[in-house]
DOVOLUM-840388 format. One record per residue (C-alpha): residue in one letter; z, y, x. Coordinates in steps of 0.5 Angstrom, whole numbers, padded with zeros to 4 digits, always signed. Layout:
BEGIN
aZYX
...
This chain:
BEGIN
x+0230+0278+0047
x+0236+0275+0043
x+0232+0270+0040
x+0231+0267+0047
x+0238+0267+0049
x+0241+0264+0041
x+0235+0259+0044
x+0239+0258+0050
x+0245+0258+0049
x+0245+0252+0041
x+0240+0248+0045
x+0243+0241+0046
x+0237+0236+0051
x+0235+0231+0048
x+0238+0227+0055
x+0244+0231+0052
x+0243+0228+0045
x+0241+0220+0049
x+0249+0220+0053
x+0253+0221+0046
x+0250+0217+0043
x+0249+0211+0048
x+0258+0213+0049
x+0259+0212+0042
x+0254+0205+0043
x+0253+0202+0049
x+0248+0197+0046
x+0242+0202+0042
x+0236+0202+0044
x+0235+0210+0042
x+0227+0214+0040
x+0228+0222+0040
x+0223+0227+0039
x+0223+0235+0039
x+0219+0236+0033
x+0217+0243+0034
x+0218+0244+0042
x+0225+0247+0041
x+0230+0244+0044
x+0233+0245+0037
x+0229+0241+0031
x+0229+0233+0033
x+0228+0227+0030
x+0233+0219+0032
x+0232+0213+0031
x+0237+0208+0033
x+0238+0201+0033
x+0245+0198+0035
x+0248+0191+0032
x+0254+0197+0031
x+0251+0198+0025
x+0251+0191+0022
x+0253+0191+0015
x+0255+0198+0014
x+0250+0202+0009
x+0245+0207+0012
x+0251+0214+0010
x+0256+0210+0015
x+0251+0209+0020
x+0249+0216+0019
x+0256+0218+0020
x+0256+0215+0026
x+0251+0218+0030
x+0254+0225+0027
x+0260+0223+0030
x+0258+0221+0037
x+0255+0227+0037
x+0262+0230+0037
x+0262+0236+0034
x+0255+0240+0037
x+0251+0238+0029
x+0250+0244+0027
x+0252+0249+0033
x+0249+0247+0039
x+0245+0243+0036
x+0241+0245+0030
x+0238+0240+0026
x+0237+0232+0027
x+0234+0226+0022
x+0235+0220+0024
x+0233+0214+0023
x+0237+0208+0024
x+0236+0200+0024
x+0241+0194+0026
x+0239+0190+0032
C-alpha cells in the first residue's frame, strides 16, 4: 500500500518528460522508453541542434535543466543519450 502510494506521488509520466524537454529544445527528436514499466526508470535519446558544439556533460545538463528540478523527485532515474542534429 505504501509503495503504491509512493509510486503515485513520485511517478512522472513519459509524455510529461517529453513535454518539458520539448519546451526547452523545440527542435528535439525524443525517444523515451520506460525501462522497468514502473513509471520511474526511463531511458531517453534526445537529438537536437541545441547540442551543437557542447560537450556530452553540457548536453546532459541541458536535459536535466529542462526537467526543472523534477530529476530525483518525481523522476527517479533517467538514462540519457544525446545526439547533435
